[in-house]
C-alpha positions in Angstrom: 0.0 0.0 0.0 1.4 3.6 -1.0 1.3 6.2 1.8 3.2 9.5 2.5 6.0 7.5 4.0 6.7 5.7 0.7 6.8 8.7 -1.6 10.1 10.1 -2.4 9.7 12.7 -4.7 7.1 14.7 -6.8 7.7 12.6 -9.8 6.5 9.6 -8.1 3.6 11.4 -6.7 2.6 12.6 -10.4 3.3 8.9 -11.7 1.0 7.7 -8.9 -1.6 10.1 -9.5 -1.4 10.3 -13.5 0.0 7.2 -14.9 -0.3 4.2 -12.8 -4.0 3.7 -13.5 -3.3 3.4 -17.2 -0.2 1.2 -16.6 -2.4 -1.0 -14.5 -5.0 -1.1 -17.2 -2.5 -2.1 -19.7 -1.3 -5.1 -17.5 -4.9 -6.2 -17.3 -5.5 -5.1 -13.7 -8.8 -3.7 -14.0 -10.6 -1.4 -11.3 -12.7 -3.1 -8.8 -15.7 -0.8 -9.0 -16.9 1.8 -11.5 -16.4 4.4 -9.1 -12.8 3.6 -8.7 -12.4 3.3 -12.4 -14.0 6.9 -12.8 -11.5 8.1 -10.1 -8.5 6.4 -11.5 -9.1 7.5 -15.0 -11.2 10.7 -14.9 -8.6 12.3 -12.3 -5.7 12.2 -14.5 -7.9 13.7 -17.4 -9.0 16.4 -15.2 -5.5 17.3 -14.2 -4.5 17.3 -17.9 -7.4 19.4 -19.0 -6.2 22.0 -16.3 -2.7 22.1 -17.5 -3.8 22.5 -21.1 -6.2 25.2 -20.0 -3.3 27.0 -18.1 -0.8 26.7 -21.1 -3.4 28.0 -23.5 -4.2 31.1 -21.3 -0.4 31.7 -20.9 0.2 31.5 -24.7 -2.8 33.5 -25.4 -1.6 36.3 -22.9 2.0 36.1 -24.6 0.3 36.5 -28.0 -1.6 39.6 -26.5 1.6 41.1 -25.6 3.2 40.6 -29.0 0.1 42.5 -30.4 1.7 45.4 -28.7 4.0 45.9 -31.7 1.1 46.5 -33.8 0.4 50.2 -34.5 -1.8 52.1 -32.4 -5.5 52.5 -33.4 -7.8 55.3 -32.5 -11.4 54.7 -32.7 -14.6 56.3 -31.5 -15.8 54.5 -28.1 -18.0 54.8 -25.1 -17.3 53.8 -21.4 -19.5 51.0 -20.5 -18.2 50.4 -16.9 -15.2 51.0 -14.6 -14.3 48.8 -11.8 -11.5 48.4 -9.3 -9.9 45.0 -8.1 -7.8 44.7 -4.9 -5.4 41.7 -4.5 -3.0 41.3 -1.5 0.7 42.3 -2.6 2.6 40.1 -0.1 6.1 41.4 -1.4 5.6 44.3 0.7 6.5 44.6 4.5 3.8 45.0 6.0 1.6 43.5 3.1 -0.5 46.0 1.2 -3.4 45.6 -1.2 -2.5 45.7 -4.9 -5.1 48.2 -6.7 -6.1 47.5 -10.3 -8.4 49.8 -12.2 -10.0 48.6 -15.3 -12.6 50.2 -17.8 -14.7 48.5 -20.4 -15.4 50.4 -23.7 -17.9 49.8 -26.5 -16.2 50.2 -29.9 -18.0 51.7 -32.7 -18.1 48.3 -34.8 -20.1 46.9 -31.7 -17.1 44.9 -30.0 -16.3 45.5 -26.4 -12.6 46.0 -25.0 -11.5 45.8 -21.5 -8.3 47.6 -20.6 -6.3 48.0 -17.4 -6.0 51.7 -16.8 -4.0 54.1 -14.7 -5.4 55.6 -11.5 -5.3 59.0 -13.1 -7.6 57.9 -16.1 -9.8 55.8 -13.8 -10.4 59.1 -11.9 -11.3 60.9 -15.1 -13.6 58.4 -16.8 -17.4 57.7 -15.9 -19.9 55.5 -17.4 -21.2 57.0 -20.5 -18.5 59.0 -21.5 -17.8 59.1 -25.4 -14.8 59.8 -27.0 -11.6 58.6 -29.0 -10.0 55.4 -27.5 -6.2 54.7 -28.7 -5.2 51.2 -28.0 -2.7 48.6 -29.4 -3.3 45.0 -28.8 -4.9 44.6 -25.7 -3.3 47.7 -23.9 -5.4 51.0 -24.0 -3.0 53.9 -24.3 -5.6 56.9 -23.9 -9.1 58.1 -23.9 -9.8 61.5 -25.2 -13.4 62.7 -24.2 -15.1 64.4 -27.0 
């Protein structure tokens, strides 16, 4: 019986959780019950799906950063909403909250764009403001009311 005292590395833990059920199946050692089979084969698939989703998000974010090399576009837009998020910043002593401000804009073509904005821009914007939004990729550069 495997237990915490018998596991010596993270690689062994991954093997036990992700690969061992398939190795046992290949050898002809079938699960004793449907529930055990569901756990043995479903759990690794869920872990794999989460891993693929995380890789997809990282690649998508990286591609969005690459879009910053594109020329800036200026289009008519209207402010749909503004919001603030707080998250703990544990790198400081004492820990403080990190504050991020966002604005959602409705573009002329009917699409929407959410951008992280500066505190100064956040203070100047209000819902319903119309003007010209300049952005490149997923980064908003400025919004001029008008």
